[in-house]
C-alpha positions as CSV (number, residue, x, y, z in Angstrom):
1,M,261.9,180.5,219.6
2,V,258.8,182.8,218.6
3,G,257.6,186.1,220.2
4,L,254.3,188.7,218.9
5,A,254.5,191.7,219.1
6,S,253.8,194.7,217.2
7,E,256.9,195.1,215.0
8,V,258.4,198.9,217.3
9,H,259.5,195.4,219.5
10,H,260.8,192.8,216.7
11,D,264.6,194.0,217.1
12,W,264.2,194.0,220.8
13,L,262.9,189.8,220.0
14,T,265.8,188.7,217.6
15,G,268.4,190.7,219.4
16,H,267.3,187.9,222.6
17,G,266.9,185.3,220.5
18,V,263.7,185.5,219.4
19,I,261.4,185.4,215.4
20,P,259.0,187.7,215.6
21,V,255.6,187.7,214.8
22,T,253.2,190.8,214.1
23,Y,249.8,189.1,216.0
24,G,246.8,190.6,215.0
25,D,245.0,189.4,211.6
26,G,246.5,186.4,210.4
27,V,248.9,185.0,212.7
28,A,247.7,181.6,212.7
29,D,249.6,181.5,208.6
30,R,252.1,183.8,209.9
31,I,253.0,181.6,213.5
32,R,252.6,178.6,210.8
33,Q,255.0,180.0,208.9
34,V,258.7,180.6,211.2
35,T,257.6,177.9,212.8
36,G,255.8,174.3,211.5
37,K,255.0,172.8,214.3
38,V,254.6,175.1,217.8
39,D,255.1,172.6,221.3
40,A,253.8,175.0,224.3
41,F,252.2,178.3,224.2
42,I,252.4,181.0,227.3
43,D,249.5,183.3,226.9
44,T,250.0,186.7,229.0
45,V,247.8,188.7,228.0
46,G,243.8,186.9,227.7
47,G,241.5,187.8,224.8
48,D,241.4,184.7,222.7
49,Y,245.0,183.2,222.4
50,I,244.5,180.5,224.3
51,E,242.0,179.2,221.5
52,L,244.9,180.8,219.8
53,A,247.3,177.6,220.8
54,L,245.0,175.0,220.2
55,S,243.6,176.2,217.5
56,L,248.0,175.6,216.3
57,G,248.3,171.5,217.3
58,V,248.8,173.0,221.5
59,E,247.8,170.3,224.1
60,P,246.2,171.7,227.4
61,S,249.0,170.7,228.9
62,R,251.4,172.8,226.5
63,I,249.7,175.9,227.2
64,D,250.4,178.4,230.5
65,T,248.1,180.9,231.1
66,I,248.5,184.6,233.7
67,A,245.5,186.0,232.0
68,R,241.9,183.0,230.9
69,F,241.9,181.5,234.3
70,D,238.4,180.6,232.6
71,A,240.4,178.1,229.7
72,V,241.7,176.1,232.8
73,E,238.3,174.6,233.2
74,K,236.8,175.0,229.4
75,Y,240.3,173.6,228.1
76,G,242.3,172.4,230.2
77,V,245.1,174.4,230.5
78,K,247.5,175.7,232.6
79,A,247.5,178.7,234.9
80,E,250.3,178.6,237.0
81,G,253.1,181.7,235.9
82,N,251.7,183.9,238.7
83,A,251.6,180.8,241.3
84,A,255.4,179.6,240.1
85,G,256.6,183.0,241.0
86,A,255.0,183.8,244.4
87,S,257.3,181.9,246.3
88,A,260.8,183.7,248.4
89,S,263.1,181.1,246.6
90,V,261.9,181.7,243.6
91,L,261.9,185.6,244.0
92,A,265.0,184.9,245.7
93,E,266.9,182.9,242.2
94,L,265.4,185.5,239.7
95,A,267.3,188.2,241.8
96,G,270.2,186.0,241.0
97,L,269.7,185.4,237.4
98,I,269.7,189.1,237.0
99,V,272.3,190.4,239.6
100,D,274.8,187.5,237.2
101,G,273.2,189.4,233.6
102,K,271.4,185.8,232.6
103,L,268.1,187.1,233.3
104,E,266.4,191.4,232.0
105,V,263.9,193.1,233.4
106,P,263.2,196.2,230.8
107,I,262.2,199.0,233.4
108,A,260.3,201.7,231.3
109,G,260.2,204.3,233.6
110,T,260.4,204.5,237.0
111,F,258.6,206.7,239.5
112,P,258.8,208.6,243.2
113,L,255.2,207.2,244.5
114,S,254.0,210.6,244.8
115,Q,253.7,210.4,240.9
116,V,251.2,207.0,240.7
117,Q,248.7,208.9,237.9
118,E,252.2,209.6,235.5
119,A,252.8,205.7,236.2
120,Y,249.1,204.5,234.9
121,R,249.6,207.3,232.3
122,L,252.8,205.9,230.5
123,L,251.0,202.5,230.9
124,E,248.0,203.4,229.3
125,Q,249.5,203.6,226.2
126,G,250.0,200.0,225.8
127,H,253.4,198.1,224.5
128,I,255.2,200.5,226.2
129,G,258.6,197.5,226.1
130,G,259.0,196.8,230.2
131,K,258.2,197.7,233.4
132,V,257.1,200.0,235.1
133,V,257.9,200.6,238.3
134,L,257.2,202.4,242.1
135,I,259.1,203.7,243.9
136,P,258.3,203.5,247.7
């Protein structure tokens, strides 16, 4: 499995069995260097990542996006990521995996609701390595 990330996150990816590849100019070549063939692609960012996946030879039915809904009609890719997790049973299953230590959800910071502006300031930094949690 290959994961695109900035270099600051490469150790985390490696520790989770993922081959890290730095995004940016030349990313397609870097991906080809570490893996001969890309079988599937998950886009959580948007931008040109759908086009990147297609240029790597990934079949549109094996590309899923949560950010480029226009690509569903344009290229025939899937946009099932958000919908798949939108049920109580799936959320319960994920919670169970977290409790059992089989699923890790990195938390970059927690904030009381009264500090929502500080939470957004952290988010604005980008590439923070985890989720920001608001506590009501």
